[in-house]
Residue frames as qw, qx, qy, qz and C-alpha x, y, z in Angstrom:
[[0.100, -0.712, 0.469, -0.513, 115.00, 63.71, -130.76],
 [0.560, 0.045, -0.805, 0.191, 116.54, 61.05, -128.47],
 [0.629, -0.624, -0.453, -0.097, 115.10, 60.11, -125.14],
 [0.647, -0.271, -0.301, 0.647, 118.18, 61.32, -123.22],
 [0.134, 0.155, 0.010, 0.979, 117.47, 64.89, -124.17],
 [0.332, -0.576, -0.629, -0.403, 113.85, 64.74, -123.19],
 [0.494, -0.677, -0.434, 0.330, 114.13, 65.50, -119.46],
 [0.379, -0.239, 0.024, 0.894, 116.40, 68.39, -120.19],
 [0.051, -0.329, -0.463, -0.822, 113.92, 69.88, -122.64],
 [0.426, -0.685, -0.570, -0.156, 111.05, 69.42, -120.15],
 [0.504, -0.518, -0.291, 0.626, 113.16, 71.15, -117.50],
 [0.227, -0.034, 0.177, 0.957, 113.75, 74.06, -119.73],
 [0.224, -0.470, -0.546, -0.657, 110.07, 74.36, -120.63],
 [0.501, -0.665, -0.539, 0.128, 109.08, 74.21, -116.95],
 [0.468, -0.352, -0.131, 0.800, 111.73, 76.82, -116.11],
 [0.083, 0.188, 0.363, 0.909, 110.50, 79.05, -118.90],
 [0.381, -0.607, -0.567, -0.406, 106.84, 78.73, -117.80],
 [0.541, -0.600, -0.412, 0.420, 107.85, 79.43, -114.17],
 [0.315, -0.217, 0.019, 0.924, 109.71, 82.58, -115.14],
 [0.136, -0.350, -0.456, -0.807, 106.85, 83.78, -117.35],
 [0.481, -0.637, -0.573, -0.184, 104.30, 83.13, -114.55],
 [0.524, -0.483, -0.314, 0.627, 106.47, 84.76, -111.95],
 [0.210, 0.009, 0.193, 0.958, 106.83, 87.79, -114.24],
 [0.264, -0.510, -0.532, -0.623, 103.07, 88.01, -114.70],
 [0.555, -0.608, -0.530, 0.204, 102.64, 87.82, -110.92],
 [0.408, -0.319, -0.109, 0.848, 105.10, 90.69, -110.30],
 [0.005, 0.216, 0.398, 0.891, 103.45, 92.75, -113.04],
 [0.407, -0.594, -0.607, -0.336, 100.01, 92.05, -111.57],
 [0.546, -0.552, -0.405, 0.484, 101.20, 93.01, -108.05],
 [0.300, -0.153, 0.063, 0.940, 102.71, 96.20, -109.26],
 [0.157, -0.363, -0.485, -0.780, 99.63, 97.21, -111.23],
 [0.499, -0.605, -0.618, -0.051, 97.47, 96.45, -108.23],
 [0.475, -0.462, -0.268, 0.699, 99.61, 98.55, -105.94],
 [0.116, 0.020, 0.211, 0.970, 99.47, 101.50, -108.39],
 [0.298, -0.494, -0.604, -0.551, 95.75, 101.13, -108.68],
 [0.529, -0.609, -0.543, 0.232, 95.34, 101.14, -104.89],
 [0.386, -0.322, -0.130, 0.855, 97.51, 104.21, -104.53],
 [0.070, -0.185, -0.347, -0.917, 95.48, 106.12, -107.15],
 [0.454, -0.508, -0.640, -0.356, 92.09, 104.92, -105.63],
 [0.479, -0.393, -0.604, 0.501, 92.95, 105.49, -101.99],
 [0.045, -0.079, -0.137, 0.986, 92.65, 109.47, -102.03],
 [0.411, -0.225, -0.423, -0.775, 89.26, 109.14, -103.73],
 [0.596, -0.393, -0.700, -0.016, 87.96, 106.50, -101.26],
 [0.368, -0.293, -0.491, 0.734, 89.18, 108.74, -98.33],
 [0.148, -0.023, -0.090, -0.985, 87.44, 111.78, -99.82],
 [0.525, -0.327, -0.566, -0.545, 84.18, 109.84, -100.26],
 [0.567, -0.422, -0.654, 0.270, 84.33, 108.40, -96.71],
 [0.280, -0.184, -0.312, 0.889, 85.32, 111.80, -95.33],
 [0.224, -0.188, -0.266, -0.919, 82.51, 113.53, -97.08],
 [0.616, -0.409, -0.579, -0.344, 80.07, 111.29, -95.10],
 [0.539, -0.300, -0.557, 0.556, 81.54, 112.15, -91.67],
 [0.220, -0.943, -0.245, 0.054, 80.93, 115.07, -89.36],
 [0.300, 0.838, -0.275, 0.364, 83.41, 117.85, -89.18],
 [0.483, -0.693, 0.463, -0.267, 84.38, 116.96, -85.62],
 [0.961, -0.042, 0.274, -0.006, 84.79, 113.32, -86.57],
 [0.738, 0.571, -0.055, 0.355, 87.32, 114.24, -89.24],
 [0.067, 0.836, -0.321, 0.440, 89.24, 116.85, -87.14],
 [0.629, -0.572, 0.446, -0.281, 89.45, 114.59, -84.07],
 [0.233, 0.488, -0.830, -0.138, 90.87, 111.68, -86.15],
 [0.813, -0.050, 0.360, -0.455, 88.21, 109.05, -85.98],
 [0.661, -0.015, 0.726, 0.188, 88.21, 105.67, -87.66],
 [0.160, -0.082, 0.677, 0.713, 88.24, 105.06, -91.36],
 [0.103, -0.472, -0.778, -0.403, 84.59, 104.49, -91.71],
 [0.240, -0.380, 0.057, -0.892, 81.95, 107.15, -90.65],
 [0.132, 0.078, 0.851, -0.502, 79.94, 106.38, -87.54],
 [0.414, 0.610, 0.619, -0.273, 76.84, 107.52, -89.32],
 [0.418, 0.349, 0.511, 0.665, 76.35, 108.54, -93.01],
 [0.014, -0.631, -0.247, 0.736, 76.10, 112.27, -93.13],
 [0.427, 0.455, 0.609, 0.491, 74.37, 112.78, -96.57],
 [0.043, -0.939, -0.305, 0.156, 73.43, 116.22, -95.41],
 [0.471, -0.507, 0.285, 0.663, 76.96, 117.26, -96.17],
 [0.348, 0.226, 0.624, 0.662, 76.30, 117.30, -99.83],
 [0.012, -0.825, -0.526, -0.209, 73.12, 119.36, -99.41],
 [0.373, -0.838, -0.056, 0.394, 75.00, 121.87, -97.10],
 [0.453, -0.307, 0.427, 0.720, 77.83, 122.09, -99.61],
 [0.253, 0.450, 0.647, 0.561, 75.46, 122.57, -102.56],
 [0.123, -0.846, -0.432, -0.286, 73.24, 125.13, -100.93],
 [0.474, -0.848, -0.099, 0.216, 74.95, 126.63, -97.88],
 [0.534, -0.461, 0.334, 0.625, 78.41, 126.87, -99.45],
 [0.411, 0.748, -0.050, -0.518, 76.96, 128.10, -102.72],
 [0.444, -0.225, 0.774, 0.391, 78.41, 125.15, -104.71],
 [0.537, 0.608, 0.585, 0.009, 75.53, 125.40, -107.17],
 [0.231, 0.958, -0.049, -0.161, 76.87, 128.81, -108.36],
 [0.290, -0.648, 0.655, 0.259, 80.49, 127.60, -108.31],
 [0.589, 0.088, 0.776, 0.207, 79.60, 124.55, -110.33],
 [0.473, 0.809, 0.342, -0.067, 77.78, 126.71, -112.93],
 [0.061, 0.920, -0.317, -0.222, 80.80, 128.97, -113.26],
 [0.413, -0.408, 0.775, 0.250, 83.12, 126.01, -113.71],
 [0.618, 0.367, 0.688, 0.101, 80.91, 124.43, -116.23],
 [0.351, 0.920, 0.121, -0.126, 80.64, 127.67, -118.19],
 [0.119, -0.794, 0.536, 0.263, 84.44, 128.14, -118.17],
 [0.516, -0.217, 0.811, 0.170, 85.15, 124.47, -119.08],
 [0.601, 0.524, 0.601, 0.057, 82.56, 123.92, -121.83],
 [0.321, 0.935, 0.008, -0.151, 83.21, 127.27, -123.47],
 [0.203, -0.725, 0.616, 0.234, 87.03, 126.76, -123.28],
 [0.569, -0.055, 0.798, 0.191, 86.83, 123.31, -124.70],
 [0.576, 0.688, 0.442, -0.005, 84.58, 124.34, -127.61],
 [0.174, 0.960, -0.178, -0.132, 86.74, 127.43, -128.38],
 [0.330, -0.613, 0.678, 0.237, 90.10, 125.56, -128.11],
 [0.646, 0.177, 0.729, 0.141, 88.90, 122.71, -130.35],
 [0.495, 0.827, 0.262, -0.046, 87.68, 125.15, -132.97],
 [0.058, 0.936, -0.319, -0.140, 90.82, 127.25, -132.96],
 [0.433, -0.473, 0.742, 0.194, 93.29, 124.25, -132.81],
 [0.671, 0.287, 0.674, 0.112, 91.44, 122.33, -135.46],
 [0.430, 0.894, 0.108, -0.067, 91.46, 125.27, -137.78],
 [0.094, -0.836, 0.525, 0.128, 95.09, 125.91, -137.15],
 [0.601, -0.206, 0.758, 0.148, 95.94, 122.18, -137.65],
 [0.663, 0.578, 0.476, 0.024, 93.97, 122.07, -140.88],
 [0.336, 0.929, -0.141, -0.059, 95.72, 125.17, -142.29],
 [0.273, -0.696, 0.650, 0.135, 99.23, 123.95, -141.24],
 [0.622, -0.094, 0.771, 0.098, 98.74, 120.49, -142.60],
 [0.601, 0.552, 0.567, 0.113, 96.96, 121.27, -145.87],
 [0.364, 0.917, 0.103, 0.124, 98.35, 124.60, -147.04],
 [0.640, -0.017, -0.039, 0.767, 101.66, 126.33, -147.64],
 [0.039, -0.960, -0.170, -0.221, 101.97, 129.94, -146.50],
 [0.350, 0.586, -0.402, 0.611, 104.73, 132.29, -145.53],
 [0.265, -0.496, 0.503, -0.656, 105.69, 131.93, -141.84],
 [0.870, -0.186, -0.328, -0.318, 104.36, 128.38, -141.48],
 [0.739, 0.047, -0.542, 0.397, 107.51, 127.01, -139.84],
 [0.051, 0.305, -0.380, 0.872, 107.68, 130.10, -137.53],
 [0.655, -0.326, -0.076, -0.678, 104.07, 129.49, -136.48],
 [0.901, -0.095, -0.423, -0.031, 104.81, 125.92, -135.66],
 [0.507, 0.219, -0.485, 0.679, 107.95, 127.02, -133.72],
 [0.208, -0.388, 0.246, -0.863, 105.99, 129.43, -131.76],
 [0.821, -0.298, -0.224, -0.433, 103.38, 126.79, -130.90],
 [0.828, -0.020, -0.476, 0.294, 106.19, 124.47, -129.70],
 [0.248, 0.342, -0.405, 0.811, 107.63, 127.25, -127.65],
 [0.493, -0.400, 0.122, -0.763, 104.38, 127.87, -125.83],
 [0.913, -0.173, -0.296, -0.223, 104.06, 124.20, -125.19],
 [0.835, 0.004, -0.371, 0.406, 107.59, 123.41, -123.90],
 [0.297, 0.202, -0.318, 0.878, 108.46, 126.73, -122.32],
 [0.409, -0.722, -0.533, -0.165, 106.15, 127.31, -119.40],
 [0.232, 0.293, -0.363, 0.854, 106.59, 130.47, -117.19],
 [0.320, -0.470, -0.800, 0.192, 103.45, 129.83, -115.25],
 [0.198, -0.826, -0.462, 0.256, 102.42, 132.56, -112.81],
 [0.372, -0.285, 0.152, 0.870, 104.95, 135.06, -114.24],
 [0.026, 0.252, 0.557, 0.791, 102.50, 135.97, -116.97],
 [0.153, -0.649, -0.738, 0.105, 99.46, 136.43, -114.67],
 [0.130, -0.642, -0.179, 0.734, 100.19, 140.07, -114.07],
 [0.011, 0.220, -0.482, -0.848, 100.52, 141.05, -117.72],
 [0.125, -0.333, -0.866, -0.351, 97.36, 139.02, -118.48],
 [0.160, -0.661, -0.642, 0.354, 95.50, 140.73, -115.79],
 [0.093, -0.541, 0.048, 0.835, 96.60, 144.14, -116.99],
 [0.031, -0.020, -0.713, -0.701, 95.65, 143.29, -120.51],
 [0.167, -0.516, -0.828, -0.142, 92.22, 142.23, -119.53],
 [0.154, -0.687, -0.390, 0.593, 91.81, 145.30, -117.30],
 [0.068, -0.313, 0.327, 0.889, 92.80, 147.56, -120.31],
 [0.258, -0.119, -0.659, -0.696, 90.00, 146.11, -122.40],
 [0.514, -0.211, 0.194, -0.809, 87.46, 145.90, -119.45],
 [0.833, -0.052, -0.475, -0.277, 87.23, 142.17, -119.08],
 [0.209, 0.324, -0.780, 0.492, 89.09, 141.73, -115.72],
 [0.404, -0.022, 0.639, -0.654, 85.73, 141.23, -113.91],
 [0.807, 0.288, -0.080, -0.509, 84.34, 138.73, -116.34],
 [0.781, -0.181, 0.593, 0.073, 84.74, 135.00, -116.91],
 [0.728, 0.682, 0.052, 0.038, 85.36, 135.82, -120.64],
 [0.004, 0.859, -0.508, 0.059, 88.84, 136.91, -119.62],
 [0.565, -0.344, 0.747, -0.064, 89.64, 133.42, -118.20],
 [0.812, 0.346, 0.465, -0.066, 88.16, 131.76, -121.21],
 [0.522, 0.839, -0.153, -0.011, 90.03, 133.78, -123.74],
 [0.121, -0.755, 0.643, -0.052, 93.36, 133.14, -122.01],
 [0.673, -0.120, 0.727, -0.063, 92.72, 129.40, -121.69],
 [0.775, 0.569, 0.273, -0.027, 91.67, 129.20, -125.42],
 [0.274, 0.885, -0.373, -0.044, 94.88, 131.13, -126.35],
 [0.239, -0.557, 0.795, -0.030, 97.01, 128.37, -124.80],
 [0.904, 0.228, 0.134, -0.337, 95.89, 125.72, -127.29],
 [0.215, 0.646, -0.710, -0.179, 99.38, 124.39, -128.26],
 [0.324, -0.158, 0.928, -0.095, 98.96, 120.89, -126.85],
 [0.631, 0.439, 0.538, -0.345, 95.64, 120.51, -128.56],
 [0.485, 0.755, -0.280, -0.341, 97.07, 121.74, -131.80],
 [0.074, 0.525, -0.842, -0.102, 99.83, 119.03, -131.71],
 [0.481, 0.060, 0.842, -0.237, 97.39, 116.37, -130.78],
 [0.643, 0.580, 0.343, -0.364, 95.04, 117.18, -133.71],
 [0.288, 0.749, -0.461, -0.379, 97.74, 117.72, -136.21],
 [0.225, -0.263, 0.936, 0.059, 98.85, 114.09, -135.83],
 [0.526, 0.401, 0.727, -0.186, 95.26, 112.99, -136.79],
 [0.480, 0.764, -0.037, -0.431, 95.12, 115.44, -139.73],
 [0.088, 0.605, -0.731, -0.303, 98.27, 113.77, -141.15],
 [0.325, 0.002, 0.946, -0.005, 96.48, 110.42, -141.09],
 [0.534, 0.630, 0.443, -0.348, 93.63, 111.72, -143.26],
 [0.563, 0.154, 0.523, 0.621, 94.52, 111.36, -147.03],
 [0.025, 0.498, -0.026, -0.867, 94.65, 114.63, -148.90],
 [0.002, 0.131, 0.791, 0.598, 93.02, 112.94, -151.89],
 [0.031, -0.659, -0.730, 0.177, 89.65, 113.40, -150.03],
 [0.030, -0.694, -0.116, 0.710, 90.20, 117.22, -150.04],
 [0.001, -0.318, 0.545, 0.775, 91.13, 117.30, -153.63],
 [0.009, -0.308, -0.890, -0.337, 88.22, 115.13, -154.74],
 [0.048, -0.738, -0.596, 0.311, 85.79, 117.28, -152.78],
 [0.082, -0.621, 0.108, 0.772, 87.30, 120.49, -154.11],
 [0.017, -0.028, 0.754, 0.656, 86.90, 119.16, -157.77],
 [0.040, -0.513, -0.851, -0.106, 83.25, 118.44, -156.91],
 [0.055, -0.677, -0.246, -0.692, 82.75, 122.11, -156.07],
 [0.616, -0.674, -0.372, 0.166, 83.15, 122.10, -152.24],
 [0.093, 0.866, -0.264, 0.413, 84.74, 125.05, -150.60],
 [0.365, 0.332, -0.726, 0.480, 87.44, 124.68, -147.89],
 [0.391, -0.224, 0.484, -0.750, 84.96, 125.27, -145.07],
 [0.862, 0.043, -0.053, -0.502, 82.68, 122.68, -146.42],
 [0.713, 0.328, -0.608, 0.120, 85.45, 120.25, -146.88],
 [0.108, 0.338, -0.711, 0.607, 86.54, 120.77, -143.31],
 [0.526, -0.103, 0.454, -0.712, 83.04, 120.44, -141.66],
 [0.847, 0.185, -0.041, -0.496, 81.69, 117.77, -143.97],
 [0.854, 0.318, -0.403, 0.087, 84.63, 115.51, -144.67],
 [0.373, 0.456, -0.611, 0.529, 87.63, 116.25, -142.33],
 [0.371, -0.438, 0.392, -0.719, 85.73, 116.83, -139.07],
 [0.917, -0.160, 0.025, -0.365, 83.93, 113.51, -138.96],
 [0.877, 0.207, -0.356, 0.247, 87.17, 111.60, -139.56],
 [0.257, 0.466, -0.494, 0.688, 88.78, 113.74, -136.90],
 [0.642, -0.575, -0.111, -0.494, 86.25, 112.87, -134.21],
 [0.871, -0.261, -0.311, 0.277, 88.60, 110.41, -132.27],
 [0.476, 0.177, -0.203, 0.837, 91.18, 113.22, -131.96],
 [0.257, -0.551, -0.065, -0.791, 88.52, 115.72, -131.03],
 [0.790, -0.485, -0.321, -0.196, 87.31, 113.37, -128.32],
 [0.791, -0.175, -0.287, 0.511, 90.78, 112.81, -126.81],
 [0.305, 0.303, -0.090, 0.898, 91.78, 116.49, -127.10],
 [0.396, -0.592, -0.204, -0.672, 88.42, 117.71, -125.74],
 [0.790, -0.512, -0.334, 0.052, 88.88, 115.58, -122.59],
 [0.622, -0.087, -0.212, 0.749, 92.32, 116.96, -121.92],
 [0.039, 0.402, 0.057, 0.913, 91.14, 120.60, -122.52],
 [0.572, -0.603, -0.328, -0.449, 87.99, 120.11, -120.38],
 [0.798, -0.386, -0.340, 0.314, 90.03, 118.57, -117.49],
 [0.489, 0.073, -0.136, 0.859, 92.60, 121.36, -117.58],
 [0.167, -0.481, -0.137, -0.850, 90.02, 124.08, -117.64],
 [0.694, -0.551, -0.385, -0.259, 88.01, 122.36, -114.84],
 [0.777, -0.427, -0.256, 0.385, 90.98, 122.07, -112.57],
 [0.357, 0.508, -0.067, 0.781, 92.40, 125.54, -113.26],
 [0.494, -0.680, -0.458, 0.290, 92.94, 127.30, -109.95],
 [0.444, -0.298, -0.050, 0.843, 95.56, 130.11, -109.96],
 [0.051, 0.177, 0.399, 0.898, 94.15, 132.18, -112.84],
 [0.349, -0.632, -0.567, -0.397, 90.48, 132.07, -111.74],
 [0.544, -0.570, -0.404, 0.464, 91.63, 132.88, -108.16],
 [0.297, -0.192, 0.057, 0.934, 93.40, 136.10, -109.43],
 [0.076, -0.248, -0.457, -0.851, 90.56, 137.19, -111.68],
 [0.482, -0.580, -0.556, -0.349, 87.76, 136.54, -109.22],
 [0.385, -0.118, -0.568, 0.718, 89.31, 137.99, -106.03],
 [0.139, 0.094, 0.172, -0.971, 87.03, 141.10, -106.17],
 [0.640, 0.031, -0.217, -0.737, 84.04, 139.20, -107.55],
 [0.312, -0.197, 0.899, -0.235, 83.28, 136.09, -105.48],
 [0.733, 0.343, 0.370, -0.456, 80.07, 135.41, -107.35],
 [0.673, 0.616, -0.334, -0.237, 82.24, 134.47, -110.40],
 [0.205, -0.565, 0.798, -0.056, 84.49, 131.96, -108.66],
 [0.710, 0.158, -0.607, -0.320, 84.63, 128.52, -110.10],
 [0.890, -0.382, -0.187, -0.165, 84.43, 125.33, -108.12],
 [0.764, 0.094, -0.360, 0.527, 88.17, 124.93, -107.52],
 [0.140, 0.418, -0.268, 0.857, 88.36, 128.38, -105.89],
 [0.619, -0.466, -0.025, -0.632, 85.22, 128.03, -103.93],
 [0.919, -0.172, -0.352, 0.038, 86.25, 124.63, -102.75],
 [0.577, 0.222, -0.379, 0.688, 89.64, 125.98, -101.47],
 [0.146, -0.480, 0.178, -0.847, 87.95, 128.80, -99.70],
 [0.775, -0.444, -0.341, -0.294, 85.91, 126.32, -97.53],
 [0.697, -0.048, -0.504, 0.508, 89.01, 125.84, -95.38],
 [0.065, 0.142, -0.324, 0.933, 88.25, 129.21, -93.89],
 [0.102, 0.444, 0.802, -0.387, 84.61, 128.27, -93.40],
 [0.045, -0.403, -0.452, -0.795, 81.49, 130.00, -94.62],
 [0.460, -0.704, -0.329, -0.430, 78.97, 132.18, -92.79],
 [0.232, -0.724, 0.446, -0.473, 81.51, 132.79, -90.00],
 [0.955, -0.260, 0.055, -0.128, 81.84, 129.11, -89.21],
 [0.495, -0.605, 0.580, 0.230, 85.01, 127.12, -88.62],
 [0.172, 0.420, -0.753, -0.476, 86.88, 125.24, -91.23],
 [0.827, 0.142, 0.279, -0.468, 84.50, 122.87, -92.90],
 [0.107, -0.407, 0.871, 0.253, 86.67, 119.84, -93.87],
 [0.456, 0.278, 0.842, -0.079, 83.63, 117.54, -94.37],
 [0.487, 0.777, 0.238, -0.319, 82.09, 120.06, -96.85],
 [0.093, 0.719, -0.561, -0.399, 85.36, 120.38, -98.62],
 [0.252, -0.140, 0.942, 0.174, 85.45, 116.64, -99.12],
 [0.469, 0.553, 0.657, -0.206, 81.81, 116.63, -100.23],
 [0.354, 0.837, -0.087, -0.408, 82.52, 119.38, -102.66],
 [0.065, -0.525, 0.770, 0.356, 85.65, 117.45, -103.98],
 [0.405, 0.170, 0.897, 0.045, 83.43, 114.43, -104.61],
 [0.456, 0.733, 0.424, -0.274, 80.94, 116.59, -106.49],
 [0.145, 0.811, -0.366, -0.433, 83.68, 118.21, -108.51],
 [0.297, -0.262, 0.877, 0.271, 84.81, 114.71, -109.70],
 [0.571, 0.427, 0.680, -0.170, 81.45, 113.83, -111.28],
 [0.501, 0.790, -0.052, -0.351, 81.66, 116.17, -114.41],
 [0.058, 0.628, -0.736, -0.249, 85.09, 114.81, -115.29],
 [0.392, -0.030, 0.920, -0.003, 83.76, 111.21, -115.05],
 [0.588, 0.594, 0.461, -0.298, 80.79, 112.05, -117.21],
 [0.325, 0.811, -0.342, -0.346, 83.03, 113.62, -119.86],
 [0.156, -0.426, 0.878, 0.150, 85.29, 110.60, -119.73],
 [0.586, 0.197, 0.767, -0.173, 82.43, 108.24, -120.24],
 [0.591, 0.748, 0.183, -0.240, 81.37, 110.03, -123.44],
 [0.297, 0.828, -0.453, -0.144, 84.93, 110.29, -124.72],
 [0.656, -0.391, 0.645, 0.027, 86.17, 106.81, -123.67],
 [0.838, 0.373, 0.394, 0.062, 85.68, 105.37, -127.09],
 [0.360, 0.909, -0.209, 0.019, 88.01, 107.97, -128.55],
 [0.344, -0.651, 0.677, 0.002, 90.91, 106.36, -126.56],
 [0.754, 0.040, 0.655, 0.032, 90.06, 103.04, -128.22],
 [0.651, 0.674, 0.314, 0.153, 90.17, 104.69, -131.62],
 [0.245, -0.830, 0.244, 0.438, 93.51, 106.47, -131.34],
 [0.413, -0.151, 0.713, 0.546, 94.61, 104.65, -134.48],
 [0.435, 0.676, 0.595, 0.004, 91.63, 106.00, -136.34],
 [0.049, 0.759, -0.231, -0.606, 91.76, 108.65, -138.95],
 [0.168, -0.172, 0.839, 0.489, 92.37, 106.09, -141.63],
 [0.597, 0.229, -0.091, -0.763, 89.74, 105.58, -144.22],
 [0.562, 0.010, 0.824, -0.062, 87.97, 102.25, -144.65],
 [0.655, 0.546, 0.522, 0.028, 87.21, 100.85, -148.00]]
């Protein structure tokens, strides 16, 4: 390359590096802005949970004048958050286990077997996933549970949530398709039954999908509000955390609106989701798993 072209080449290299660096700076600034927007409500809730009710309602500063750790104790004991938390955990854990079992069985059957009505079943699953009529079905669901005597039980909420497993079904069926069918055939030749093949061979390979789907199911069940509100109107002792937290805006024990306790309760309600995420975080790193090594 001649020397007369060298300055022009260097200029192009510098220009390319400048454009790339400028692009990285813009991307970093955008990501930082998005992170701040997502973290800001959580920070405000944490700071508000450590203020007095009067300090929040009168519009004080961003930081609390004194840390009111007693808000958490009052929310847990006085506002009956211990009972609400237990109800939420019962609904969420049971719904997660039931949904994963039903969806994994359904995904295994659809992916591994041929049976009449298979395409219709998948079509119906797709319909329940993409066609949402929301609160319109609450009255029929309530009437159905009343007819079988479950309208005053958390079991009604759990059954309805487990029945809406379409999203989990489609998440898991993608993992099923990445597991070679040769494993099933080899195990069947060795004398294993279908259930043993599923639990001893398929399920361990499906663990990344189970982790991801389980987190989504747990989060949805934990954050469910409208349905538990409808089913627990006549039985406040069965209310989950979301319903009990919203009721604090009317106060408890004849008191005024307890905004500080609402924020303390909101912070408490975040902890189970964080704990579940910590245990399932590795599953997100293994989204490409399902393949067999060796």
